[in-house]
N, C-alpha and C positions, 0 to 999 in steps of 0.2 A: 847603501849598506854601511853600518857603522863599524869602525875598527875598534876592537876591544883592547884598550891599553890599560885596563884597570888593575891588572895583576902586577904588583911590584915585586920583581924577582931579582935575585943575584945568584946565578948558577953557572958554573963553567964545567962542562963535561968534556974532558980532554981525551978520553978514550971510550970506546964502546966496550962495555963490560959484559962478561958472561956470569950469570947469577942464578939464583934459585928463588923459591917462593918468598923468602924473607930477606935475604941479602943478595947483592949482585956479585959476590965473590965466591960463593959456595959452589962446588962442582955439581953438574946436573945429575939427577937420579938415573939409574939404569933400569931398563925394563919398563913395561907399561907405556903410557903416552909420553912423548917428548913435546913439551910445550915451549913455543918460541914466540918472542915478541921483538920489537925494535924500539929505538928512541924516536918517538913521535908524540910529543906532548900536545894536549894534556891527557891523551888516552893511555899512553904507555911511556914511561921514562924512569930515570934513576934519581932519587932524591939526594939531599945533602949527606945522608948517612949510608949511601950506596944501596938503599932499599929499592926494589923494583915496585913501582906504584903507578897510579893513573886511574882515570875513570874506567877504562876498559879492563884494566887489571883487577880492579875491585869486583867487577861483574864476573870475570873469569874465575876468580877465587871463590865467589859466592856459588857459582855453578859447581866448582870442584867440591865444595863442602856438601852441597846437596846430593851430588852423585857419588860421593865417597871416593873421588879421584885422588890418588896419592902421586904427586909429580912435582918436580921443580920447574921453575920458569927460567929460561935462558934469554939473554939479550944479545942480539947480533945485527949486523946490517941487513936491511930488508932483502936485498938481492940474494944474500947467502941463505937467509931463512926461507925465501920462496923456493930456492933450488932444492933445499932439504925437504920441504913440504911436498913438492912435486914428486920427489923420488921416494919418500917414505923410508922405513916403515913407521907407522904409528905416530905421525907428526901432527901437532896442532899449532896453528899460527894465528895471531891476532895483532892488530885490528886491520881488516882488509876491506877495501871497496870491492864489491862483487860485480866486477866488470864482465862484459861479454867475452873478453879474451881469457879471463880466469874461470869462467863459469864451469866448464867441463874438466878443469884440472883438479878440483877439490870437491869435497862434500861440505855443506854449509850449515851454520847455526847463526841465527840472528833475527833481526838486527840488534846490535848492542849499543847503537848510538848513531850519530850523523856528523858530517863535517862539510866545510866549504873551503875551497882554495881560490886564491886570486893572485894576480900579478902584483909585484911590488917593485918600485923603482927607488933610487936614491932621491930623497926630497930635494927639490930645487934643480934637479938634473934636466938636461935637454930631453932625455927619454921620457921623464915624467910629464913634461910640458906637451910633448907630441902625443903621448898616450891618451890624453884627455880628449883628443879628437878621433880616437879609434872607436868605432861603433860596433864592430863585429870581430869575432875571433880571428878571421882571416887577416885582419889588419896587422896582427902581431907577428906575422911572418916577415914584416918589414924590419923588425928589430934585429940588430946585429947578432945578439946571442941571449938565450934565456937559460938561467941556471935552474936545474931540476935535480930532484932526489932520485938516484938510480933505483929502478924497480917500482917506483911509486906509480899509482894508477893515473895520476895527473900527467906524469911524464909519458906514460904509455898512451894516454888519450891524445896528447899533442902529437906524438909520433904517428899515431894512426890517422891524424888529420893532415899529414903531409908536412909537418914542421921539420925542417932540416937544420934549424939554428939552435938546437938544444945542447947545453953543456952539462954533463952528468957529474954528480958528486955522491960520495958514499953516505953523507948525512945532509939533512936540511941545513944544519948550522954551517957546514962547509960551503954549501951553495950560497947561503946568505953572506958569508965572508967574501966570496967572489964578487957578489954584487957591490959590496962596500969598497973593495979595492979596485973596482973598475974592470975586472976580468969579464964580467957579464953585464948586460944592460938591464935585464929584468930577472926577477926571481919568482918562481911559482911557489907560494907559501900557504900554509894552513892558517886560517884566520884565528881560530880559537887558541892555537898553540903559539901565536906570534910572539907574545911577551917572553915565554920560556925559551923559544928558539933564539930570539934576539939576545937573551942573556947568555945562552950557550956560546953564541958567536961573539960576545963582547960588544954588542951593538945597541945603541939607544933607539928604541922603537920610534921615537920622534924624528929620527933621521930617515925614516922610511915613508914613502908615499904609496898608498894602496890605489891601484887603478880600479875604477868603479865598474869592473866587469868580472862577474863570478864565472870561473872556468869550470870548476867541479862542484857539484852539490849532490851528495850521495850518502847512503847509509853505510855503516860499518858492520862487519861480520867476523865470526870465528870460522876459520877454514881448517878442514881435516884432510890429510892425505887419503887417496882413494882406497887404500887397503884397510882403513879403520872400519870396523864393523858398523853396519847401519844401526844396530841396536845401541851402540855407544853414542852415535850422532843423535839419535832420537832421544836418548836419555838426557843429553846436554840441552837439546831444544826444549824438552819438557821442563827441565829445571829452570831455564831462562824464562819460559812462559809463566811459571809459578812465581818467579821473582817479580814479574810485571803485574801479576794478578792478585796474589795473596796480600791482604791488607792487615796491618798491625792494629794495635789498640788506638793509635792515633790516626787511623784510616789512611795511612800512607803505605805504599808498597816498598819493598826493599830496593827495587829498581829506582823508584822516585827519590828515595833517600840518597842513593849513590849520586844521582844526577844533581840533586840539590847541593850535596857536599862539594862537588867539583865545580859548581857555579859560584862558590864562595871564594872571593879573592884572598881573604884572610887565611882560610884553610890552606890553599895552595901555597901562599907565601910562607906559611909556617914550615913547609916541607923543604923550602929552598934556601932559607936564610939561617 
């Protein structure tokens, strides 16, 4: 599996901001749906102008437009957002891996994308050398400590597999910083968002070694608190299906155009520099 280091970025996110549909500093709207996301690039993050953006954010906004949904988008740590979404009322959170542990906690719309997570070590470290000989997930229990993002599906998966060597951080960037300062031996990171997360942490991606073992490979979804009416969830799913099916004059769907835009390194770079 190749590591994608093609995105040249220079972004430092020093705080997790609370924002709305256009900027990350406007207070959330009251009433209706409360829409929450996290810093998890390239799907949802904050650009150089404090705008909430990302591949999944574009899809969510397109659905909101189709369904006539008027709401702001808030950014907060995933663990906080999940707690609010479980409790309600009227909470929407994206982008989530639809895991067995989460299945009955929410109502679901999707998929809106996919992602992969793998272990990363410091390039040239003893851990990187040893990990080359690990052939199964169980082998990674031998590692002293693994940095993970609190609330993340990958962290939950490892815990469910009996991993007791997990070190939790509120953001992926913080977990990556711990890897580089030697606090942890491995970091569980998102492959597509690696370059952006590395920039947030002030790390050169070339200083990282990706262990050739995919830990998580899954689709991403929008989740709704259980009190949200089924009619609303159905309307969002219908709108998403239309984004994937309705073709424009150029024979491309809106969904395909969003995906193509976010696969363009120059576009992403323009948001970050």
